C-alpha positions as a Markdown table, in Angstrom:
| # | Residue | x | y | z |
|---|---|---|---|---|
| 1 | Unk | 77.9 | 109.8 | 90.5 |
| 2 | Unk | 81.6 | 109.9 | 91.6 |
| 3 | Unk | 80.9 | 107.4 | 94.4 |
| 4 | Unk | 79.1 | 105.0 | 92.0 |
| 5 | Unk | 82.1 | 105.1 | 89.7 |
| 6 | Unk | 84.5 | 104.4 | 92.5 |
| 7 | Unk | 82.3 | 101.4 | 93.7 |
| 8 | Unk | 82.2 | 100.0 | 90.2 |
| 9 | Unk | 86.0 | 100.1 | 90.0 |
| 10 | Unk | 86.2 | 98.3 | 93.4 |
| 11 | Unk | 83.8 | 95.7 | 92.1 |
| 12 | Unk | 85.8 | 95.3 | 88.9 |
| 13 | Unk | 89.0 | 94.9 | 91.0 |
| 14 | Unk | 87.4 | 92.1 | 93.0 |
| 15 | Unk | 86.2 | 90.4 | 89.9 |
| 16 | Unk | 89.7 | 90.5 | 88.5 |
| 17 | Unk | 91.0 | 88.8 | 91.6 |
| 18 | Unk | 88.4 | 86.1 | 91.3 |
| 19 | Unk | 89.3 | 85.6 | 87.6 |
| 20 | Unk | 92.9 | 85.3 | 88.6 |
| 21 | Unk | 92.2 | 82.5 | 91.1 |
| 22 | Unk | 90.0 | 80.8 | 88.4 |
| 23 | Unk | 92.9 | 81.0 | 85.9 |
| 24 | Unk | 95.3 | 79.5 | 88.5 |
| 25 | Unk | 93.0 | 76.5 | 89.1 |
| 26 | Unk | 92.4 | 75.9 | 85.4 |
| 27 | Unk | 96.1 | 76.1 | 84.7 |
| 28 | Unk | 96.8 | 73.3 | 87.1 |
| 29 | Unk | 93.8 | 71.3 | 85.9 |
| 30 | Unk | 95.3 | 71.4 | 82.4 |
| 31 | Unk | 98.4 | 69.8 | 83.8 |
| 32 | Unk | 96.4 | 66.7 | 84.9 |
| 33 | Unk | 96.3 | 67.2 | 88.7 |
| 34 | Unk | 93.4 | 65.8 | 90.8 |
| 35 | Unk | 90.6 | 68.1 | 91.8 |
| 36 | Unk | 92.0 | 68.6 | 95.4 |
| 37 | Unk | 95.5 | 69.5 | 94.1 |
| 38 | Unk | 94.1 | 71.7 | 91.4 |
| 39 | Unk | 92.4 | 74.0 | 93.9 |
| 40 | Unk | 95.3 | 73.8 | 96.4 |
| 41 | Unk | 98.0 | 74.6 | 93.8 |
| 42 | Unk | 95.8 | 77.0 | 91.9 |
| 43 | Unk | 94.9 | 79.2 | 94.9 |
| 44 | Unk | 98.4 | 78.9 | 96.4 |
| 45 | Unk | 99.8 | 80.1 | 93.1 |
| 46 | Unk | 97.4 | 83.1 | 93.0 |
| 47 | Unk | 98.1 | 84.0 | 96.7 |
| 48 | Unk | 101.9 | 83.7 | 96.3 |
| 49 | Unk | 101.6 | 85.8 | 93.1 |
| 50 | Unk | 99.7 | 88.5 | 95.0 |
| 51 | Unk | 102.4 | 88.7 | 97.6 |
| 52 | Unk | 105.2 | 88.8 | 95.0 |
| 53 | Unk | 103.4 | 91.5 | 93.1 |
| 54 | Unk | 103.1 | 93.6 | 96.2 |
| 55 | Unk | 106.9 | 93.3 | 96.7 |
| 56 | Unk | 107.5 | 94.2 | 93.1 |
| 57 | Unk | 105.1 | 97.2 | 93.5 |
| 58 | Unk | 107.3 | 98.6 | 96.3 |
| 59 | Unk | 110.5 | 97.8 | 94.4 |
| 60 | Unk | 109.0 | 99.9 | 91.6 |
| 61 | Unk | 108.8 | 102.9 | 94.0 |
| 62 | Unk | 112.4 | 102.1 | 95.1 |
| 63 | Unk | 113.7 | 102.0 | 91.6 |
| 64 | Unk | 112.0 | 105.3 | 90.5 |
| 65 | Unk | 113.1 | 106.8 | 93.8 |
| 66 | Unk | 116.7 | 105.8 | 93.0 |
| 67 | Unk | 116.4 | 107.4 | 89.5 |
| 68 | Unk | 115.2 | 110.7 | 91.0 |
| 69 | Unk | 117.8 | 110.9 | 93.8 |
| 70 | Unk | 116.0 | 109.2 | 96.8 |
| 71 | Unk | 118.1 | 107.6 | 99.4 |
| 72 | Unk | 116.8 | 104.1 | 100.4 |
| 73 | Unk | 116.1 | 104.2 | 104.2 |
| 74 | Unk | 114.2 | 101.0 | 104.6 |
| 75 | Unk | 112.3 | 98.2 | 102.9 |
| 76 | Unk | 109.8 | 96.4 | 105.1 |
| 77 | Unk | 108.4 | 92.9 | 104.5 |
| 78 | Unk | 105.8 | 92.1 | 107.2 |
| 79 | Unk | 107.6 | 91.7 | 110.5 |
| 80 | Unk | 111.0 | 92.0 | 108.8 |
| 81 | Unk | 112.7 | 95.2 | 107.8 |
| 82 | Unk | 115.8 | 95.8 | 105.6 |
| 83 | Unk | 117.5 | 99.1 | 106.5 |
| 84 | Unk | 120.5 | 100.8 | 105.0 |
| 85 | Unk | 123.0 | 102.3 | 107.4 |
| 86 | Unk | 126.5 | 103.6 | 106.7 |
| 87 | Unk | 126.3 | 102.0 | 103.2 |
| 88 | Unk | 125.5 | 98.6 | 104.5 |
| 89 | Unk | 122.2 | 96.7 | 104.6 |
| 90 | Unk | 120.8 | 95.2 | 107.9 |
| 91 | Unk | 117.9 | 92.8 | 108.2 |
| 92 | Unk | 116.0 | 92.8 | 111.5 |
| 93 | Unk | 112.7 | 91.7 | 112.9 |
| 94 | Unk | 110.2 | 94.2 | 114.3 |
| 95 | Unk | 107.7 | 93.6 | 117.0 |
| 96 | Unk | 105.0 | 95.4 | 115.1 |
| 97 | Unk | 103.6 | 94.4 | 111.8 |
| 98 | Unk | 104.5 | 97.3 | 109.6 |
| 99 | Unk | 102.8 | 96.2 | 106.5 |
| 100 | Unk | 100.8 | 93.2 | 105.3 |
| 101 | Unk | 102.9 | 93.0 | 102.1 |
| 102 | Unk | 105.8 | 95.3 | 101.6 |
| 103 | Unk | 106.7 | 98.9 | 102.3 |
| 104 | Unk | 109.4 | 101.2 | 100.8 |
| 105 | Unk | 110.7 | 104.2 | 102.6 |
| 106 | Unk | 113.1 | 106.7 | 100.9 |
| 107 | Unk | 114.2 | 110.2 | 101.7 |
| 108 | Unk | 115.6 | 113.0 | 99.6 |
| 109 | Unk | 117.9 | 115.9 | 100.4 |
| 110 | Unk | 116.3 | 118.3 | 98.0 |
| 111 | Unk | 112.7 | 118.5 | 99.3 |
| 112 | Unk | 111.7 | 121.0 | 96.6 |
| 113 | Unk | 112.1 | 118.5 | 93.8 |
| 114 | Unk | 108.7 | 117.9 | 92.2 |
| 115 | Unk | 109.8 | 114.5 | 90.8 |
| 116 | Unk | 108.3 | 112.9 | 93.9 |
| 117 | Unk | 105.4 | 112.2 | 91.5 |
| 118 | Unk | 107.7 | 109.9 | 89.5 |
| 119 | Unk | 108.6 | 108.0 | 92.7 |
| 120 | Unk | 104.9 | 107.6 | 93.6 |
| 121 | Unk | 104.2 | 106.4 | 90.1 |
| 122 | Unk | 106.7 | 103.5 | 90.3 |
| 123 | Unk | 104.3 | 100.9 | 91.6 |
| 124 | Unk | 101.7 | 101.7 | 88.9 |
| 125 | Unk | 104.4 | 101.4 | 86.2 |
| 126 | Unk | 105.4 | 98.0 | 87.6 |
| 127 | Unk | 101.8 | 96.7 | 87.3 |
| 128 | Unk | 101.6 | 97.9 | 83.6 |
| 129 | Unk | 105.0 | 96.3 | 82.9 |
| 130 | Unk | 104.0 | 93.0 | 84.5 |
| 131 | Unk | 100.8 | 92.9 | 82.4 |
| 132 | Unk | 102.8 | 93.3 | 79.2 |
| 133 | Unk | 105.3 | 90.7 | 80.3 |
| 134 | Unk | 102.4 | 88.3 | 81.1 |
| 135 | Unk | 100.9 | 88.8 | 77.7 |
| 136 | Unk | 104.3 | 88.2 | 76.1 |
| 137 | Unk | 104.7 | 85.0 | 78.2 |
| 138 | Unk | 101.2 | 83.9 | 77.1 |
| 139 | Unk | 102.1 | 84.3 | 73.4 |
| 140 | Unk | 105.4 | 82.5 | 73.8 |
| 141 | Unk | 104.3 | 79.6 | 75.8 |
| 142 | Unk | 100.5 | 79.4 | 75.1 |
| 143 | Unk | 100.1 | 79.0 | 78.8 |
| 144 | Unk | 97.4 | 81.6 | 78.9 |
| 145 | Unk | 95.9 | 80.5 | 82.2 |
| 146 | Unk | 99.1 | 81.0 | 84.0 |
| 147 | Unk | 99.6 | 84.3 | 82.2 |
| 148 | Unk | 96.0 | 85.2 | 83.0 |
| 149 | Unk | 96.5 | 84.9 | 86.7 |
| 150 | Unk | 99.2 | 87.6 | 86.6 |
| 151 | Unk | 97.3 | 89.8 | 84.1 |
| 152 | Unk | 94.1 | 89.8 | 86.2 |
| 153 | Unk | 96.0 | 90.3 | 89.5 |
| 154 | Unk | 97.9 | 93.3 | 88.1 |
| 155 | Unk | 94.8 | 94.8 | 86.6 |
| 156 | Unk | 93.2 | 94.6 | 90.0 |
| 157 | Unk | 96.1 | 96.2 | 91.9 |
| 158 | Unk | 96.4 | 98.8 | 89.2 |
| 159 | Unk | 92.8 | 99.8 | 89.5 |
| 160 | Unk | 92.9 | 99.9 | 93.3 |
| 161 | Unk | 96.0 | 102.1 | 93.2 |
| 162 | Unk | 95.1 | 104.5 | 90.4 |
| 163 | Unk | 91.9 | 105.6 | 92.1 |
| 164 | Unk | 92.3 | 109.1 | 93.5 |
| 165 | Unk | 90.7 | 108.0 | 96.8 |
| 166 | Unk | 92.1 | 107.6 | 100.4 |
| 167 | Unk | 95.9 | 107.0 | 100.6 |
| 168 | Unk | 96.4 | 105.3 | 97.2 |
| 169 | Unk | 99.3 | 106.2 | 94.9 |
| 170 | Unk | 96.7 | 107.7 | 92.6 |
| 171 | Unk | 95.3 | 109.9 | 95.3 |
| 172 | Unk | 98.8 | 111.2 | 96.2 |
| 173 | Unk | 99.8 | 111.8 | 92.6 |
| 174 | Unk | 96.5 | 113.6 | 91.9 |
| 175 | Unk | 96.9 | 115.8 | 95.0 |
| 176 | Unk | 100.4 | 116.9 | 94.0 |
| 177 | Unk | 99.3 | 117.6 | 90.5 |
| 178 | Unk | 96.5 | 119.8 | 91.8 |
| 179 | Unk | 98.5 | 121.4 | 94.6 |
| 180 | Unk | 102.3 | 121.4 | 93.8 |
| 181 | Unk | 102.8 | 123.4 | 97.0 |
| 182 | Unk | 101.9 | 120.4 | 99.0 |
| 183 | Unk | 105.3 | 118.8 | 98.1 |
| 184 | Unk | 106.8 | 120.1 | 101.3 |
| 185 | Unk | 104.1 | 118.4 | 103.4 |
| 186 | Unk | 104.6 | 115.2 | 101.4 |
| 187 | Unk | 108.3 | 115.2 | 102.2 |
| 188 | Unk | 107.6 | 115.9 | 105.9 |
| 189 | Unk | 105.3 | 112.9 | 106.0 |
| 190 | Unk | 107.9 | 110.7 | 104.3 |
| 191 | Unk | 110.3 | 111.7 | 107.1 |
| 192 | Unk | 107.6 | 110.9 | 109.6 |
| 193 | Unk | 107.1 | 107.4 | 108.1 |
| 194 | Unk | 110.9 | 106.8 | 108.1 |
| 195 | Unk | 111.1 | 107.7 | 111.8 |
| 196 | Unk | 108.2 | 105.5 | 112.9 |
| 197 | Unk | 109.5 | 102.6 | 110.8 |
| 198 | Unk | 113.2 | 102.8 | 111.9 |
| 199 | Unk | 113.3 | 104.2 | 115.4 |
| 200 | Unk | 109.8 | 104.5 | 117.0 |
| 201 | Unk | 111.4 | 104.7 | 120.4 |
| 202 | Unk | 113.0 | 108.0 | 119.5 |
| 203 | Unk | 109.7 | 109.3 | 118.0 |
| 204 | Unk | 108.8 | 112.9 | 118.8 |
| 205 | Unk | 105.8 | 114.4 | 117.1 |
| 206 | Unk | 107.1 | 117.9 | 117.5 |
| 207 | Unk | 109.8 | 117.1 | 115.0 |
| 208 | Unk | 107.2 | 116.7 | 112.3 |
| 209 | Unk | 105.2 | 119.9 | 112.7 |
| 210 | Unk | 105.2 | 122.9 | 110.4 |
| 211 | Unk | 102.8 | 125.7 | 109.8 |
| 212 | Unk | 100.1 | 124.9 | 107.2 |
| 213 | Unk | 98.5 | 127.6 | 105.1 |
| 214 | Unk | 94.8 | 128.1 | 106.0 |
| 215 | Unk | 93.8 | 127.6 | 102.4 |
| 216 | Unk | 95.9 | 124.4 | 102.0 |
| 217 | Unk | 93.9 | 121.4 | 100.7 |
| 218 | Unk | 94.9 | 117.7 | 100.3 |
| 219 | Unk | 95.7 | 114.7 | 102.5 |
| 220 | Unk | 99.4 | 115.7 | 103.0 |
| 221 | Unk | 98.5 | 119.1 | 104.5 |
| 222 | Unk | 95.7 | 117.5 | 106.5 |
| 223 | Unk | 98.1 | 114.9 | 107.9 |
| 224 | Unk | 100.4 | 117.6 | 109.1 |
| 225 | Unk | 97.5 | 119.4 | 110.7 |
| 226 | Unk | 96.4 | 116.1 | 112.4 |
| 227 | Unk | 99.8 | 115.7 | 113.9 |
| 228 | Unk | 99.6 | 119.2 | 115.2 |
| 229 | Unk | 96.3 | 118.3 | 116.8 |
| 230 | Unk | 98.0 | 115.3 | 118.5 |
| 231 | Unk | 100.7 | 117.6 | 119.8 |
| 232 | Unk | 98.1 | 119.9 | 121.3 |
| 233 | Unk | 96.5 | 116.8 | 123.1 |
| 234 | Unk | 99.9 | 115.7 | 124.5 |
| 235 | Unk | 100.5 | 119.3 | 125.7 |
| 236 | Unk | 97.1 | 119.2 | 127.4 |
| 237 | Unk | 95.7 | 121.9 | 125.1 |
| 238 | Unk | 92.4 | 120.1 | 124.5 |
| 239 | Unk | 90.5 | 123.1 | 123.2 |
| 240 | Unk | 93.2 | 123.9 | 120.6 |
| 241 | Unk | 93.2 | 120.2 | 119.6 |
| 242 | Unk | 89.4 | 120.2 | 119.1 |
| 243 | Unk | 89.6 | 123.4 | 117.0 |
| 244 | Unk | 92.4 | 121.8 | 114.9 |
| 245 | Unk | 90.5 | 118.6 | 114.2 |
| 246 | Unk | 87.3 | 120.5 | 113.6 |
| 247 | Unk | 89.1 | 122.6 | 111.0 |
| 248 | Unk | 90.3 | 119.5 | 109.2 |
| 249 | Unk | 86.8 | 118.1 | 109.2 |
| 250 | Unk | 85.2 | 121.2 | 107.7 |
| 251 | Unk | 87.4 | 121.4 | 104.7 |
| 252 | Unk | 88.4 | 117.8 | 103.9 |
| 253 | Unk | 86.8 | 115.3 | 101.5 |
| 254 | Unk | 89.4 | 112.7 | 102.2 |
| 255 | Unk | 87.8 | 109.6 | 104.0 |
| 256 | Unk | 91.0 | 108.9 | 105.9 |
| 257 | Unk | 91.4 | 112.5 | 107.2 |
| 258 | Unk | 87.7 | 112.5 | 108.2 |
| 259 | Unk | 87.9 | 109.2 | 110.1 |
| 260 | Unk | 91.1 | 110.1 | 112.0 |
| 261 | Unk | 89.8 | 113.6 | 112.9 |
| 262 | Unk | 86.5 | 112.2 | 114.1 |
| 263 | Unk | 88.2 | 109.5 | 116.2 |
| 264 | Unk | 90.5 | 112.1 | 117.9 |
| 265 | Unk | 87.5 | 114.3 | 118.6 |
| 266 | Unk | 85.9 | 111.5 | 120.6 |
């Protein structure tokens, strides 16, 4: 039953994107453009809106992180990355595509602070705010098809991110609400993400290993255990690595954890 509900939400999210594209084309049709330009401008507007919404989503995380004491480390846009060092921002190009849209990385000195949930909620709050702004725009201008594009896109992104499945914001928030003790693992994975994003050449897996309670559940704890398994592989302790990945498989219900453990067991 749970899987059916999840698939229905995914279908609804796809329908909302289709409706957003339809609203975009109708909006330009009302302006009197030819059929070719209507579809060109309509779909271009929808696609550019999607990219901008992804950026605003990550800025939502950054803003909520700032409010709760996070230090901005990096903000990635595809091949480009904006880093903050010694109080100054530096824009550089990376050889590896870090994210299709945008990616915010922030760190915090006090890693016992449970307000990490607020930072994780920042993107969801942005989508709700943009929906409200689009509705206000629609009432003020009567350009409901332009407004509809943003309403449907944000509804789609909100549904995809609120689902407590995989590596979504909703999944992370739900995990920390269920297992507050996993906060320490969450902060460790944030440091791991910052390292891989900023200085992958100085990457050392052993810097991101800590003991995990046997009864620990959730993707953050499982990610730490997966890293430990990789360390075993690099140290040529193949049997220990197999035991580690098998242990993760036996207790996880997270699709990402299952897939990564199964791949490493190959």
